[in-house]
Kinemage of the C-alpha trace (Angstrom):
@kinemage 1
@onewidth
@group {chain A} dominant
@subgroup {mainchain}
@vectorlist {calphas} color= white
{ca unk a 1} P 0.076 -0.155 -0.081
{ca unk a 2} L 2.915 2.201 0.695
{ca unk a 3} L 4.543 1.444 -2.368
{ca unk a 4} L 1.718 2.311 -4.466
{ca unk a 5} L 1.086 5.921 -2.969
{ca unk a 6} L 4.861 6.620 -3.479
{ca unk a 7} L 4.540 5.586 -7.344
{ca unk a 8} L 1.607 7.814 -7.480
{ca unk a 9} L 3.397 10.875 -5.889
{ca unk a 10} L 6.468 10.276 -7.837
{ca unk a 11} L 6.924 11.241 -11.600
{ca unk a 12} L 9.645 11.309 -14.031
{ca unk a 13} L 11.892 8.866 -11.151
{ca unk a 14} L 13.077 7.151 -14.116
{ca unk a 15} L 14.976 10.334 -14.889
{ca unk a 16} L 17.456 9.921 -12.113
{ca unk a 17} L 20.806 8.339 -13.115
{ca unk a 18} L 21.908 5.080 -11.463
{ca unk a 19} L 25.567 6.637 -11.054
{ca unk a 20} L 26.896 10.204 -10.444
{ca unk a 21} L 25.969 13.038 -8.924
{ca unk a 22} L 22.333 14.719 -9.485
{ca unk a 23} L 20.193 17.466 -8.076
{ca unk a 24} L 16.433 16.236 -7.680
{ca unk a 25} L 13.902 18.990 -7.447
{ca unk a 26} L 10.593 18.551 -5.774
{ca unk a 27} L 7.578 20.238 -5.300
{ca unk a 28} L 7.103 20.459 -1.289
{ca unk a 29} L 3.625 19.512 -0.492
{ca unk a 30} L 3.717 18.387 2.925
{ca unk a 31} L 5.923 17.443 6.258
{ca unk a 32} L 6.671 13.856 4.853
{ca unk a 33} L 8.259 14.955 1.596
{ca unk a 34} L 11.820 13.718 2.609
{ca unk a 35} L 10.540 10.267 3.750
{ca unk a 36} L 8.506 9.879 0.736
{ca unk a 37} L 11.304 11.347 -1.924
{ca unk a 38} L 13.731 9.251 0.312
{ca unk a 39} L 11.838 6.079 0.160
{ca unk a 40} L 11.053 6.438 -3.455
{ca unk a 41} L 14.716 6.937 -4.755
{ca unk a 42} L 15.941 4.253 -2.569
{ca unk a 43} L 13.038 1.933 -3.749
{ca unk a 44} L 13.531 2.659 -7.480
{ca unk a 45} L 16.883 3.974 -7.956
{ca unk a 46} L 18.653 1.973 -5.229
{ca unk a 47} L 20.705 5.014 -4.428
{ca unk a 48} L 20.615 6.819 -1.043
{ca unk a 49} L 19.865 10.785 -1.140
{ca unk a 50} L 20.813 13.795 0.444
{ca unk a 51} L 18.457 16.659 1.010
{ca unk a 52} L 18.881 20.422 2.158
{ca unk a 53} L 16.428 20.872 5.146
{ca unk a 54} L 15.905 24.169 6.913
{ca unk a 55} L 18.115 24.387 9.729
{ca unk a 56} L 15.216 25.052 12.138
{ca unk a 57} L 14.152 21.494 11.400
{ca unk a 58} L 17.157 20.441 13.390
{ca unk a 59} L 15.822 22.417 16.793
{ca unk a 60} L 13.680 19.387 17.409
{ca unk a 61} L 15.830 16.670 18.619
{ca unk a 62} L 13.638 13.529 17.510
{ca unk a 63} L 12.849 15.676 14.262
{ca unk a 64} L 16.805 15.951 13.839
{ca unk a 65} L 17.505 12.385 14.126
{ca unk a 66} L 14.819 11.274 11.755
{ca unk a 67} L 15.733 13.707 9.207
{ca unk a 68} L 19.575 13.210 9.394
{ca unk a 69} L 19.106 9.368 8.957
{ca unk a 70} L 17.503 10.540 5.659
{ca unk a 71} L 20.489 12.214 4.946
{ca unk a 72} L 19.387 15.782 5.560
{ca unk a 73} L 22.121 19.011 6.404
{ca unk a 74} L 20.756 22.174 7.350
{ca unk a 75} L 20.994 25.433 5.583
{ca unk a 76} L 20.814 28.924 7.147
{ca unk a 77} L 18.364 30.612 4.882
{ca unk a 78} L 18.896 33.732 7.072
{ca unk a 79} L 22.471 33.688 6.793
{ca unk a 80} L 22.507 33.125 3.100
{ca unk a 81} L 22.904 29.532 3.051
{ca unk a 82} L 26.512 29.550 1.314
{ca unk a 83} L 27.677 26.599 4.073
{ca unk a 84} L 24.767 24.114 2.545
{ca unk a 85} L 25.558 25.401 -0.883
{ca unk a 86} L 29.435 24.512 -0.511
{ca unk a 87} L 28.221 21.150 1.057
{ca unk a 88} L 26.111 20.434 -1.768
{ca unk a 89} L 28.498 21.229 -4.334
{ca unk a 90} L 30.919 18.471 -2.406
{ca unk a 91} L 28.573 15.844 -2.136
{ca unk a 92} L 27.661 16.362 -5.903
{ca unk a 93} L 31.218 15.994 -6.841
{ca unk a 94} L 31.051 12.550 -4.616
{ca unk a 95} L 28.468 11.554 -7.281
{ca unk a 96} L 25.555 11.810 -4.408
{ca unk a 97} L 21.745 12.809 -5.388
{ca unk a 98} L 20.910 15.989 -3.495
């Protein structure tokens, strides 16, 4: 049942490459987007993805633990987000999906 819901909510996942770095851009529709996208990529592309997530999500210990497991790293939007952008470039150069 969960896999069917994931399939219905994810379109064009076949365009994510099996190897190499790439950026996946998704519409933000709910608080479970990270989980759905992470699961879809893991199931259908057989790769783990990394995610940029606003730093405020890391203020809540249980949320921080879950999203960190899912590959999230913080972006400080008020400060311009430079460190997250540098991390993203590094991850892409290491052939990760971001």
